[in-house]
KEKE-3310 file (N, C-alpha, C; in steps of 0.2 Angstrom, whole numbers, plus 5000, padded with zeros to 4 digits):
npx = (4900:4915:4932:4945:4955:4967:4966:4953:4936:4927:4924:4926:4934:4945:4958:4964:4973:4975:4985:4993:5006:5009:5016:5007:4997:5004:5008:4996:4989:4987:4986:4990:4987:4991:4986:4991:5006:5010:5019:5012:5003:5010:5017:5024:5034:5043:5052:5067:5072:5060:5055:5064:5061:5048:5051:5058:5048:5039:5048:5049:5036:5029:5016:5011:5007:5009:4998:4995:4993:4999:5007:5010:5017:5029:5035:5036:5045:5056:5061:5073:5076:5065:5057:5066:5067:5056:5052:5053:5045:5034:5027:5014:5006:4990:4978:4968:4951:4948:4942:4949:4953:4957:4963:4963:4973:4973:4982:4979:4974:4961:4944:4942:4946:4944:4938:4940:4934:4942:4943:4951:4949:4950:4955:4956:4965:4981:4993:4992:4984:4972:4955:4949:4938:4931:4923:4912:4901:4888:4894:4902:4915:4922:4936:4942:4954:4964:4955:4946:4932:4920:4903:4894:4901:4900:4890:4895:4905:4907:4911:4905:4892:4879:4876:4863:4863:4860:4864:4878:4877:4885:4893:4903:4911:4926:4932:4939:4941:4946:4943:4931:4924:4915:4922:4926:4917:4916:4926:4934:4933:4946:4950:4946:4954:4966:4965:4965:4978:4986:4983:4988:5002:5005:5002:5013:5025:5024:5026:5040:5055:5064:5057:5052:5043:5039:5033:5027:5026:5016:5018:5029:5024:5009:5003:5003:4993:4990:5002:5003:4992:4996:5008:5003:4995:5004:5013:5026:5040:5041:5053:5060:5066:5081:5084:5071:5066:5074:5069:5056:5048:5055:5051:5039:5033:5022:5023:5034:5033:5031:5039:5056:5072:5080:5096:5114:5114:5103:5102:5102:5089:5082:5076:5064:5058:5052:5047:5047:5045:5043:5046:5054:5060:5059:5072:5081:5077:5081:5095:5098:5095:5101:5095:5088:5079:5069:5063:5055:5039:5030:5019:5007:4999:4985:4975:4970:4971:4959:4946:4929:4927:4935:4934:4940:4947:4960:4975:4986:5003:5016:5033:5049:5058:5055:5047:5033:5020:5008:4994:4983:4967:4967:4963:4966:4958:4942:4929:4918:4905:4906:4911:4899:4890:4895:4893:4879:4875:4880:4875:4880:4881:4889:4902:4919:4931:4946:4955:4965:4958:4964:4959:4946:4933:4933:4933:4920:4912:4915:4910:4896:4893:4894:4886:4873:4870:4868:4857:4847:4845:4836:4827:4838:4845:4840:4851:4863:4871:4886:4894:4910:4916:4916:4916:4930:4933:4930:4937:4951:4968:4981:4995:5011:5009:5008:5000:4987:4979:4966:4958:4942:4930:4920:4905:4903:4907:4923:4923:4928:4920:4918:4924:4922:4930:4947:4958:4969)
npy = (4589:4583:4577:4580:4567:4566:4560:4559:4554:4539:4525:4529:4540:4538:4536:4548:4561:4576:4590:4583:4572:4562:4546:4535:4540:4542:4530:4524:4531:4537:4549:4565:4581:4598:4612:4625:4635:4635:4630:4623:4615:4606:4600:4588:4586:4595:4589:4583:4570:4562:4568:4563:4549:4550:4554:4543:4533:4539:4538:4524:4521:4526:4530:4537:4554:4571:4585:4602:4620:4630:4641:4638:4626:4631:4638:4628:4619:4627:4626:4617:4609:4602:4598:4592:4579:4572:4567:4578:4576:4570:4579:4589:4602:4610:4618:4632:4632:4623:4607:4592:4574:4561:4545:4531:4523:4508:4493:4481:4478:4475:4480:4489:4502:4519:4534:4550:4567:4583:4599:4615:4629:4646:4651:4663:4665:4665:4670:4658:4649:4637:4629:4612:4603:4588:4576:4562:4552:4551:4557:4571:4580:4594:4602:4615:4620:4633:4647:4662:4668:4680:4682:4687:4683:4669:4663:4666:4657:4647:4634:4627:4626:4618:4618:4623:4633:4629:4624:4613:4597:4595:4582:4579:4591:4598:4609:4625:4631:4641:4654:4652:4654:4662:4673:4680:4687:4695:4702:4716:4720:4715:4725:4736:4737:4738:4751:4758:4756:4762:4775:4777:4775:4784:4796:4796:4795:4807:4817:4818:4817:4808:4798:4781:4766:4751:4737:4725:4709:4695:4682:4675:4673:4678:4690:4696:4702:4713:4720:4722:4730:4741:4745:4748:4759:4769:4769:4763:4752:4738:4734:4719:4705:4699:4685:4679:4684:4676:4664:4664:4675:4677:4667:4671:4679:4687:4696:4704:4718:4723:4720:4720:4714:4717:4723:4726:4736:4744:4757:4766:4766:4772:4785:4784:4771:4768:4758:4744:4727:4714:4699:4702:4712:4730:4735:4727:4731:4745:4744:4738:4748:4759:4768:4779:4773:4780:4786:4777:4770:4757:4745:4733:4720:4710:4698:4691:4700:4708:4705:4702:4710:4721:4736:4746:4753:4753:4749:4757:4757:4762:4760:4752:4750:4757:4771:4770:4757:4751:4742:4734:4728:4713:4699:4683:4672:4666:4675:4671:4673:4673:4660:4653:4658:4652:4639:4638:4641:4631:4619:4606:4588:4582:4588:4591:4597:4605:4610:4610:4611:4613:4615:4608:4615:4625:4618:4612:4623:4628:4618:4618:4631:4628:4617:4621:4629:4621:4614:4624:4626:4625:4611:4601:4603:4593:4580:4578:4568:4565:4556:4549:4538:4529:4528:4536:4542:4555:4563:4573:4569:4574:4583:4576:4569:4554:4549:4546:4558:4568:4580:4588:4590:4605:4614:4626:4643:4651:4663:4674:4679:4695:4697:4702:4696:4694:4686:4681)
npz = (5015:5007:5009:4998:4991:4983:4971:4958:4961:4959:4947:4934:4934:4942:4938:4936:4943:4952:4956:4965:4970:4977:4984:4984:4975:4963:4960:4957:4948:4930:4923:4926:4932:4934:4941:4943:4946:4960:4975:4985:4978:4971:4981:4985:4976:4979:4988:4985:4984:4983:4972:4962:4963:4958:4945:4940:4940:4930:4919:4918:4915:4901:4899:4908:4910:4912:4913:4909:4909:4895:4900:4913:4911:4905:4916:4925:4920:4920:4933:4938:4949:4952:4940:4931:4933:4928:4912:4899:4888:4893:4899:4895:4888:4887:4878:4883:4886:4876:4871:4875:4873:4884:4889:4899:4896:4894:4897:4893:4881:4878:4876:4886:4889:4895:4889:4892:4892:4893:4898:4899:4910:4912:4929:4936:4946:4947:4935:4921:4929:4930:4929:4929:4919:4918:4908:4906:4898:4909:4920:4927:4932:4940:4944:4953:4957:4964:4964:4958:4954:4949:4954:4943:4932:4930:4922:4910:4907:4895:4894:4905:4901:4891:4874:4872:4882:4894:4911:4914:4923:4937:4943:4952:4962:4965:4976:4979:4995:5003:5008:5013:5025:5039:5042:5031:5022:5010:4997:4990:4972:4962:4952:4958:4969:4962:4957:4968:4973:4962:4964:4977:4974:4964:4971:4981:4973:4965:4975:4978:4969:4974:4980:4982:4978:4987:4982:4992:4991:4997:4992:4979:4967:4961:4960:4947:4939:4946:4946:4932:4929:4937:4930:4917:4920:4925:4916:4916:4920:4932:4944:4948:4959:4954:4954:4955:4943:4934:4937:4934:4929:4917:4908:4904:4892:4891:4901:4898:4895:4907:4919:4924:4928:4943:4944:4942:4933:4937:4941:4930:4926:4936:4936:4930:4932:4947:4955:4965:4966:4977:4988:4998:5012:5014:5017:5009:4997:4997:4998:4986:4977:4982:4991:5003:5017:5022:5011:5005:5002:5007:5000:5003:4996:5002:5010:5022:5032:5031:5036:5042:5052:5051:5046:5038:5023:5019:5028:5038:5044:5055:5051:5054:5044:5033:5026:5028:5030:5020:5020:5008:5003:4994:4985:4978:4979:4980:4990:5004:5000:4986:4983:4988:4978:4967:4969:4971:4958:4950:4957:4962:4963:4972:4984:4986:4997:4992:5000:5015:5030:5045:5058:5066:5069:5060:5048:5050:5049:5036:5029:5032:5027:5013:5011:5013:5003:4992:4997:4997:4983:4968:4959:4951:4934:4920:4917:4904:4892:4885:4873:4872:4869:4859:4842:4836:4825:4820:4827:4829:4829:4839:4833:4832:4844:4853:4862:4863:4864:4859:4849:4851:4839:4837:4835:4840:4841:4846:4851:4864:4879:4886:4903:4920:4929:4931:4919:4925)
capx = (4906:4920:4939:4949:4960:4972:4964:4946:4932:4923:4928:4928:4939:4950:4965:4966:4976:4976:4988:4995:5011:5011:5018:5001:4994:5009:5008:4989:4986:4991:4985:4991:4985:4993:4981:4995:5013:5011:5022:5007:4999:5015:5022:5028:5039:5048:5057:5071:5072:5054:5054:5068:5057:5043:5054:5059:5041:5037:5052:5047:5029:5028:5009:5010:5007:5007:4995:4994:4992:5006:5011:5012:5023:5035:5037:5037:5051:5062:5064:5076:5077:5059:5054:5071:5066:5050:5054:5049:5040:5028:5023:5010:5002:4984:4975:4963:4944:4947:4941:4953:4951:4962:4961:4966:4978:4973:4987:4976:4973:4954:4940:4940:4948:4939:4939:4937:4935:4945:4943:4954:4945:4953:4952:4956:4969:4987:4994:4993:4980:4966:4951:4949:4932:4931:4917:4912:4894:4884:4898:4905:4919:4925:4941:4943:4961:4963:4951:4942:4927:4915:4897:4891:4904:4899:4886:4899:4910:4904:4912:4901:4885:4878:4875:4857:4864:4858:4870:4880:4876:4892:4892:4908:4914:4932:4931:4944:4937:4951:4940:4923:4922:4911:4926:4928:4911:4917:4932:4934:4935:4953:4951:4945:4961:4972:4964:4968:4986:4988:4982:4993:5008:5005:5003:5019:5030:5024:5028:5047:5059:5068:5053:5051:5038:5041:5027:5029:5022:5016:5021:5033:5020:5002:5001:5005:4988:4991:5008:5001:4988:5000:5013:5000:4992:5009:5018:5033:5041:5042:5059:5059:5072:5084:5083:5064:5065:5077:5066:5049:5046:5059:5048:5032:5033:5016:5025:5040:5033:5028:5044:5063:5076:5084:5103:5119:5112:5097:5102:5100:5081:5078:5072:5057:5055:5053:5043:5051:5041:5047:5044:5059:5058:5061:5079:5085:5075:5085:5102:5098:5094:5105:5091:5086:5073:5063:5060:5051:5033:5029:5012:5007:4992:4984:4967:4969:4970:4953:4941:4923:4927:4940:4930:4945:4949:4967:4978:4993:5007:5022:5038:5056:5062:5053:5043:5026:5018:5001:4990:4977:4964:4968:4962:4966:4954:4935:4926:4913:4899:4908:4911:4892:4887:4897:4890:4872:4874:4881:4871:4883:4878:4894:4907:4925:4936:4953:4959:4966:4956:4967:4955:4939:4927:4933:4931:4913:4909:4915:4905:4889:4892:4894:4880:4867:4869:4865:4850:4843:4844:4830:4828:4844:4843:4841:4858:4864:4876:4890:4897:4916:4920:4915:4919:4934:4936:4928:4942:4958:4974:4986:5001:5017:5007:5006:4997:4979:4976:4963:4954:4935:4927:4915:4902:4903:4913:4927:4923:4928:4915:4921:4922:4925:4935:4953:4960:4974)
capy = (4590:4578:4579:4577:4562:4567:4558:4560:4549:4535:4521:4532:4546:4536:4536:4555:4565:4584:4593:4578:4568:4557:4540:4531:4543:4542:4522:4522:4535:4538:4555:4570:4588:4603:4618:4631:4635:4636:4624:4619:4611:4600:4600:4582:4587:4600:4585:4581:4562:4560:4570:4558:4543:4551:4554:4536:4530:4541:4535:4517:4520:4531:4531:4543:4560:4577:4590:4609:4625:4632:4646:4634:4621:4635:4640:4622:4617:4632:4624:4611:4605:4598:4595:4588:4571:4570:4568:4584:4574:4567:4585:4591:4608:4609:4625:4634:4633:4619:4601:4586:4568:4557:4539:4527:4519:4501:4489:4474:4477:4474:4486:4492:4509:4524:4540:4556:4574:4587:4606:4619:4635:4651:4651:4669:4665:4668:4669:4651:4645:4635:4624:4607:4600:4581:4573:4555:4550:4554:4560:4577:4583:4600:4604:4622:4623:4639:4651:4668:4670:4684:4679:4689:4680:4662:4662:4668:4652:4643:4626:4625:4625:4615:4622:4627:4637:4626:4622:4606:4594:4593:4576:4580:4597:4599:4616:4629:4634:4645:4659:4650:4655:4668:4679:4683:4687:4698:4706:4721:4718:4717:4731:4742:4738:4741:4758:4761:4756:4767:4781:4778:4775:4791:4801:4796:4797:4814:4821:4819:4813:4803:4793:4775:4762:4744:4733:4719:4703:4689:4677:4677:4672:4678:4697:4698:4706:4720:4723:4724:4736:4747:4747:4752:4765:4774:4769:4761:4745:4737:4730:4713:4702:4695:4677:4678:4685:4671:4657:4664:4680:4676:4663:4673:4685:4691:4701:4708:4725:4725:4719:4719:4712:4722:4721:4731:4741:4747:4764:4770:4765:4774:4791:4782:4765:4768:4753:4738:4722:4708:4696:4704:4718:4736:4736:4724:4736:4751:4742:4736:4754:4764:4773:4780:4769:4785:4788:4771:4768:4750:4743:4726:4717:4704:4696:4689:4706:4711:4700:4705:4715:4726:4741:4751:4751:4752:4748:4760:4755:4764:4754:4754:4748:4761:4777:4767:4751:4751:4735:4735:4721:4710:4692:4679:4667:4668:4676:4666:4675:4671:4653:4651:4660:4647:4632:4638:4641:4624:4614:4599:4582:4581:4593:4589:4603:4603:4614:4606:4615:4609:4616:4605:4619:4629:4613:4611:4630:4628:4613:4621:4636:4625:4612:4625:4632:4615:4612:4629:4626:4622:4605:4601:4602:4587:4578:4576:4564:4566:4550:4550:4531:4524:4530:4542:4544:4562:4567:4575:4567:4580:4583:4575:4566:4547:4547:4546:4564:4570:4587:4587:4595:4609:4619:4632:4648:4652:4670:4675:4684:4700:4696:4706:4692:4694:4679:4679)
capz = (5011:5008:5008:4992:4993:4979:4964:4957:4964:4954:4943:4928:4934:4947:4935:4936:4949:4951:4961:4970:4967:4983:4981:4982:4969:4957:4958:4955:4942:4924:4920:4931:4930:4938:4940:4943:4948:4967:4977:4989:4973:4970:4987:4985:4971:4982:4991:4979:4984:4981:4965:4958:4962:4953:4938:4938:4939:4924:4914:4917:4912:4897:4898:4913:4907:4916:4909:4913:4904:4892:4904:4919:4909:4904:4923:4929:4917:4922:4940:4937:4955:4952:4935:4927:4934:4924:4905:4896:4883:4896:4901:4889:4889:4884:4876:4887:4883:4870:4874:4873:4876:4886:4890:4905:4893:4896:4895:4892:4874:4877:4874:4892:4889:4896:4886:4896:4889:4898:4896:4904:4910:4917:4936:4939:4952:4945:4928:4920:4933:4926:4932:4924:4918:4916:4906:4903:4898:4914:4925:4925:4937:4940:4949:4953:4959:4968:4959:4960:4948:4951:4952:4937:4927:4930:4917:4904:4906:4890:4895:4910:4899:4885:4868:4872:4887:4901:4915:4915:4929:4939:4948:4958:4962:4969:4977:4983:5001:5007:5012:5014:5032:5040:5043:5025:5018:5004:4996:4984:4966:4961:4949:4963:4973:4958:4956:4975:4973:4957:4968:4983:4971:4961:4976:4984:4968:4963:4980:4978:4964:4978:4983:4979:4980:4987:4982:4996:4989:5001:4988:4974:4961:4962:4959:4940:4937:4950:4943:4925:4930:4939:4925:4912:4922:4926:4910:4918:4922:4939:4946:4952:4961:4948:4955:4953:4936:4930:4938:4933:4924:4911:4904:4903:4888:4892:4906:4895:4896:4914:4924:4922:4934:4947:4944:4943:4929:4938:4942:4924:4926:4942:4935:4927:4935:4954:4959:4966:4968:4979:4994:5004:5016:5011:5018:5003:4991:4998:4997:4979:4973:4985:4993:5010:5019:5023:5005:5003:5004:5006:4999:5004:4995:5006:5011:5028:5037:5029:5038:5042:5058:5049:5041:5035:5016:5020:5035:5038:5050:5055:5050:5056:5039:5028:5029:5031:5027:5019:5018:5004:5002:4987:4986:4972:4980:4981:4996:5005:4995:4979:4983:4988:4972:4962:4971:4970:4951:4947:4960:4961:4967:4978:4984:4990:4998:4991:5005:5021:5035:5050:5064:5065:5069:5054:5043:5050:5047:5029:5027:5033:5022:5007:5010:5013:4996:4988:4999:4995:4976:4965:4956:4946:4927:4917:4915:4897:4891:4879:4872:4869:4870:4853:4836:4837:4818:4819:4831:4826:4833:4840:4829:4836:4850:4852:4869:4862:4865:4853:4849:4850:4835:4840:4830:4844:4840:4851:4853:4871:4882:4891:4910:4925:4933:4926:4917:4929)
cpx = (4912:4927:4942:4955:4966:4971:4956:4943:4929:4927:4930:4934:4945:4957:4968:4968:4977:4979:4991:5000:5014:5013:5012:4998:4998:5008:5001:4987:4990:4991:4985:4990:4988:4989:4985:5002:5013:5013:5017:5003:5004:5020:5026:5034:5045:5053:5061:5071:5066:5053:5058:5064:5051:5045:5055:5053:5039:5041:5051:5040:5028:5021:5007:5011:5005:5004:4994:4993:4999:5010:5014:5018:5029:5039:5040:5044:5057:5065:5067:5077:5071:5058:5059:5070:5060:5052:5050:5044:5034:5025:5020:5006:4996:4981:4969:4956:4944:4946:4946:4951:4957:4959:4965:4972:4978:4978:4985:4975:4965:4950:4937:4943:4943:4942:4936:4939:4938:4945:4946:4950:4949:4950:4953:4961:4976:4988:4995:4988:4974:4962:4951:4941:4933:4924:4917:4904:4890:4888:4902:4908:4922:4930:4943:4950:4959:4960:4948:4938:4921:4908:4893:4895:4903:4895:4890:4904:4906:4905:4908:4893:4885:4876:4869:4857:4862:4865:4872:4879:4883:4891:4897:4912:4920:4934:4937:4939:4941:4948:4933:4921:4918:4915:4927:4922:4912:4924:4931:4936:4942:4954:4950:4951:4966:4971:4967:4975:4989:4988:4987:5000:5010:5006:5010:5025:5030:5026:5035:5050:5063:5064:5052:5045:5041:5034:5029:5024:5022:5019:5024:5029:5012:4999:5003:4999:4988:4997:5007:4997:4992:5005:5009:4998:4998:5014:5025:5033:5042:5048:5057:5066:5075:5083:5076:5063:5068:5073:5059:5047:5049:5055:5041:5032:5028:5018:5031:5039:5031:5034:5051:5067:5080:5092:5108:5118:5106:5097:5100:5092:5078:5074:5065:5054:5057:5049:5047:5046:5045:5044:5048:5056:5061:5069:5083:5083:5080:5092:5102:5098:5097:5101:5090:5079:5067:5060:5056:5045:5031:5021:5011:5000:4991:4976:4966:4967:4963:4947:4935:4923:4932:4936:4934:4946:4956:4970:4985:4997:5013:5027:5045:5060:5060:5049:5036:5025:5010:4998:4984:4974:4964:4968:4962:4962:4947:4933:4921:4907:4900:4908:4903:4889:4889:4894:4883:4871:4875:4877:4874:4880:4883:4899:4913:4929:4943:4958:4959:4964:4958:4963:4948:4934:4927:4931:4923:4909:4909:4910:4898:4888:4891:4887:4874:4865:4866:4858:4845:4841:4837:4832:4833:4841:4844:4848:4858:4870:4880:4895:4904:4920:4919:4919:4923:4936:4935:4933:4948:4963:4978:4992:5007:5015:5006:5003:4990:4976:4972:4959:4947:4933:4921:4912:4902:4908:4917:4928:4923:4923:4918:4919:4925:4930:4941:4955:4965:4976)
cpy = (4585:4581:4576:4573:4562:4564:4559:4553:4545:4531:4524:4536:4544:4536:4543:4558:4572:4586:4589:4573:4564:4550:4535:4533:4541:4534:4521:4525:4535:4545:4560:4577:4593:4610:4625:4630:4638:4630:4620:4614:4606:4599:4594:4582:4591:4596:4582:4573:4560:4562:4565:4552:4544:4551:4547:4532:4532:4538:4528:4516:4526:4534:4536:4549:4566:4582:4597:4614:4627:4636:4642:4629:4625:4636:4633:4619:4621:4630:4617:4606:4601:4594:4591:4581:4568:4572:4574:4582:4571:4573:4589:4597:4608:4617:4626:4635:4629:4612:4596:4580:4564:4550:4536:4523:4512:4497:4482:4473:4476:4481:4489:4499:4514:4530:4546:4563:4578:4594:4611:4626:4640:4651:4658:4670:4668:4667:4661:4647:4643:4630:4618:4604:4593:4579:4566:4553:4554:4557:4566:4580:4589:4601:4611:4624:4629:4644:4657:4670:4674:4681:4681:4686:4672:4660:4663:4662:4647:4635:4623:4624:4621:4620:4626:4632:4635:4624:4615:4603:4592:4588:4577:4587:4597:4606:4619:4633:4638:4650:4658:4650:4661:4674:4683:4683:4690:4701:4711:4717:4719:4723:4737:4743:4740:4748:4762:4761:4761:4774:4782:4778:4782:4796:4802:4798:4804:4819:4823:4815:4808:4798:4787:4771:4754:4740:4726:4714:4698:4683:4679:4677:4673:4685:4700:4703:4713:4724:4726:4730:4742:4749:4750:4758:4771:4774:4768:4754:4744:4732:4724:4709:4698:4688:4675:4679:4679:4664:4658:4669:4680:4672:4665:4679:4689:4697:4705:4715:4728:4725:4719:4717:4717:4719:4727:4737:4745:4754:4769:4770:4769:4780:4789:4777:4765:4764:4747:4733:4716:4705:4699:4710:4724:4737:4733:4729:4742:4749:4741:4743:4760:4770:4773:4776:4774:4787:4782:4770:4761:4749:4736:4723:4711:4703:4695:4695:4709:4707:4705:4711:4721:4730:4746:4748:4749:4752:4751:4759:4759:4759:4757:4754:4752:4767:4775:4761:4752:4744:4737:4728:4719:4702:4689:4673:4670:4670:4671:4667:4673:4664:4651:4652:4654:4641:4632:4638:4634:4618:4607:4594:4581:4586:4590:4596:4601:4607:4610:4611:4611:4609:4613:4610:4623:4624:4613:4617:4630:4624:4615:4626:4634:4621:4616:4628:4627:4614:4617:4630:4623:4615:4605:4600:4595:4585:4576:4572:4565:4560:4551:4543:4527:4526:4536:4544:4552:4566:4568:4573:4573:4578:4581:4571:4558:4544:4547:4552:4566:4577:4585:4592:4598:4613:4626:4637:4649:4659:4671:4680:4689:4698:4701:4703:4692:4687:4676:4684)
cpz = (5013:5007:5002:4994:4988:4972:4964:4959:4958:4950:4937:4928:4939:4944:4934:4943:4947:4957:4966:4966:4973:4980:4979:4976:4963:4955:4955:4949:4936:4921:4926:4928:4936:4936:4939:4946:4955:4971:4981:4984:4970:4975:4987:4981:4974:4986:4985:4979:4981:4974:4960:4957:4958:4946:4936:4936:4932:4918:4912:4914:4908:4896:4903:4910:4912:4912:4913:4907:4901:4897:4910:4917:4908:4911:4926:4926:4919:4929:4939:4943:4955:4946:4930:4928:4930:4917:4902:4891:4886:4900:4896:4891:4885:4883:4881:4883:4876:4873:4871:4876:4878:4888:4896:4903:4896:4893:4892:4884:4872:4876:4881:4894:4890:4893:4890:4893:4895:4895:4901:4904:4915:4924:4939:4945:4951:4937:4926:4923:4929:4931:4927:4925:4915:4914:4903:4904:4904:4920:4923:4932:4936:4946:4948:4954:4963:4962:4962:4954:4951:4949:4946:4931:4926:4924:4910:4902:4901:4891:4900:4908:4892:4880:4868:4878:4894:4904:4915:4922:4932:4945:4954:4957:4967:4970:4982:4989:5005:5011:5013:5021:5033:5041:5037:5020:5011:5003:4990:4978:4965:4957:4953:4967:4969:4957:4962:4975:4968:4961:4973:4980:4968:4966:4979:4979:4966:4968:4981:4973:4967:4980:4979:4982:4981:4988:4986:4995:4995:4998:4982:4967:4963:4960:4952:4938:4940:4947:4936:4925:4932:4934:4919:4914:4923:4921:4912:4920:4929:4940:4950:4954:4955:4948:4953:4946:4932:4931:4935:4927:4917:4906:4902:4898:4888:4897:4904:4896:4903:4919:4920:4929:4937:4947:4944:4939:4931:4939:4936:4923:4931:4941:4933:4931:4943:4958:4959:4969:4971:4986:5000:5007:5012:5011:5011:4997:4991:4996:4989:4975:4976:4987:5001:5011:5020:5017:5002:5006:5002:5006:4999:5002:4999:5007:5018:5033:5036:5030:5040:5048:5056:5044:5037:5028:5015:5027:5034:5044:5049:5055:5051:5049:5032:5031:5032:5027:5026:5016:5014:5003:4995:4988:4979:4973:4981:4989:4998:5001:4988:4978:4983:4982:4967:4963:4970:4962:4948:4951:4959:4965:4973:4978:4989:4991:4996:4995:5012:5027:5042:5057:5062:5065:5063:5048:5043:5048:5040:5026:5027:5028:5015:5006:5010:5007:4992:4990:4997:4988:4974:4962:4951:4939:4925:4915:4908:4897:4884:4878:4868:4868:4864:4847:4836:4830:4817:4823:4828:4831:4833:4836:4834:4843:4849:4858:4869:4864:4858:4854:4847:4845:4838:4835:4833:4841:4846:4853:4861:4873:4887:4898:4914:4929:4928:4925:4922:4934)
residu = (MET:LEU:LYS:TYR:LYS:GLY:HIS:LEU:GLU:GLY:GLU:THR:PHE:ASP:PHE:ILE:ALA:VAL:ASP:ASN:PHE:SER:SER:VAL:VAL:VAL:ASP:LYS:CYS:SER:ALA:PHE:PHE:LEU:SER:HIS:TYR:HIS:THR:ASP:HIS:PHE:ILE:ASP:LEU:THR:ASN:ARG:ASN:HIS:ALA:MET:LYS:VAL:GLY:GLU:ILE:PHE:LYS:LYS:CYS:LYS:GLU:LYS:ILE:LEU:TYR:CYS:SER:GLU:ILE:THR:LYS:ARG:ILE:PHE:LEU:SER:ASN:LYS:ASN:ILE:THR:CYS:PHE:ILE:PRO:GLU:GLU:GLN:ILE:ILE:SER:LEU:PRO:VAL:GLU:GLN:THR:ARG:VAL:ILE:SER:ASN:HIS:SER:GLU:THR:GLY:ASN:ASP:ASP:SER:VAL:PHE:VAL:SER:VAL:THR:LEU:ILE:PRO:SER:GLY:HIS:ILE:ILE:GLY:ALA:VAL:MET:PHE:LEU:PHE:GLU:HIS:GLU:TYR:GLU:CYS:ALA:LEU:PHE:THR:GLY:ASP:PHE:ARG:ILE:TYR:PRO:ASN:ASP:ILE:SER:LYS:LEU:LYS:SER:LEU:HIS:TYR:SER:ASP:GLY:SER:VAL:LYS:GLN:ILE:THR:HIS:LEU:TYR:LEU:ASP:THR:THR:PHE:ALA:THR:ASP:ARG:PHE:PRO:THR:PHE:PRO:LEU:ARG:SER:GLU:THR:SER:SER:LEU:VAL:VAL:GLN:LEU:VAL:SER:GLU:TRP:LEU:SER:SER:SER:PRO:ASN:HIS:GLU:ILE:HIS:LEU:ARG:LEU:PRO:TYR:LYS:PHE:ALA:TYR:GLU:LYS:LEU:MET:THR:ASP:LEU:SER:LYS:ALA:LEU:ASN:CYS:LYS:ILE:ARG:VAL:GLN:ALA:SER:VAL:TYR:GLU:LEU:TYR:TYR:LYS:TYR:ILE:PRO:GLU:LEU:ASP:ASP:VAL:VAL:PHE:PRO:CYS:ASN:THR:ASP:VAL:ASN:LYS:HIS:LEU:ASN:LYS:HIS:ARG:ILE:HIS:ALA:ASP:THR:CYS:ASP:PRO:VAL:LYS:CYS:ALA:ILE:CYS:CYS:SER:LEU:SER:LEU:ARG:ASN:ILE:ARG:ALA:ILE:LYS:PRO:CYS:ALA:PHE:SER:PHE:HIS:LYS:ASN:GLU:LYS:LYS:LYS:VAL:LEU:VAL:PHE:PRO:ALA:PHE:ASP:CYS:HIS:GLU:MET:ILE:LYS:VAL:PRO:TYR:SER:THR:HIS:CYS:SER:LEU:GLU:GLU:VAL:GLN:ALA:PHE:VAL:ARG:TYR:LEU:ASN:PRO:LYS:GLU:VAL:PHE:THR:ILE:VAL:THR:HIS:LYS:ILE:GLN:HIS:GLU:TYR:ASN:GLU:VAL:SER:ARG:ASN:ILE:ILE:LYS:CYS:ILE:LYS:ASN:LEU:ALA:VAL:PRO:SER:THR:THR:LYS:SER:ILE:ASP:TYR:THR:PHE:ASN:LEU:SER:HIS:LEU:GLU:ARG:LEU:ASP:GLY:ASP:ASP:ASN:ASP:ASN:VAL:VAL:VAL:ASP:SER:ASP:ASP:ASP:ASN:ASP:SER:ILE:PRO:MET:ASP:SER:PRO:PRO:TRP)
# end
């Protein structure tokens, strides 16, 4: 297993960078892709000076384009400290599960342009998160970004299959290996944990009209599916920090019926909406809502605490800043068994980890766990080729775009297949 260098491998794909905006990559590449809105996937842009330099490079070279999903674009543009330096017209959202064609924008005027098809596939990580499938003749690269796809859902991903149902031969797999160690063989389905959280919340709120729930989130953005499930089950909205709402949730109309900002008018909502979700501690929640700390049950969704040696379904801790803290198993990344099932199914020719495993023995362990899946597979299916580099007259140019993006006509229907893995 190899390490991802910030841009795709091979002469065909080397103009494409995913989740990397370092100086070397920005100078080298012309097509940039962002899998989702987590800062560790655009870490270079969190440095204001570097972000300004990137913006200047984009302004000087109009052929440099940043692609992402529509939801990610909305959130990304809301953070003016980062994205105001990249011209908005050079940030293009692509629809999910539709194939587009991009080129390396050859400046020579010769016939050496390379056309690559790209398809966005829901990754099951957070809202707006996607995988990227890149195809050109006999090369096919899949960049998972952070993802969690259940094993029984892999075969339902139509973009990973040919029209006859056979699996596409992935030549380069860029893989999320966050939990691909022996410590995390399995995680419960997120639907199971959501049901558990609904039970814990209902039990506490029904025991007293003064009781409150503090959903303590490890990250600001990652638990939209859990909050949606909780909101629907209890027919209530969830209070969130006003600053986070203004930065994030405000730009996601899909969550309008799920969350609302905690502000000076919050008291009129307290009788019905008694769930507060935030990354802060319960003390701030109590101050915000003028509550006693002893009336607050804190519930923390997490993954790292539920390794293979931990047999309990929930972990309950006494807490000085609330009545009690309950940890529940909830992962937005694949477990080891889920990653291995994904690799076995696709049987890629090469695998690159997109995760920085700083400890060498952990990297070695992850490598062994992934490589043995490929060795144990049957003979790969016959590689098929799709030619996108010749006559483009059958392709429809995008309205309003002058950057050579085109839509691939397809005879396949776009009916979605029900999946156990949540889309986000």
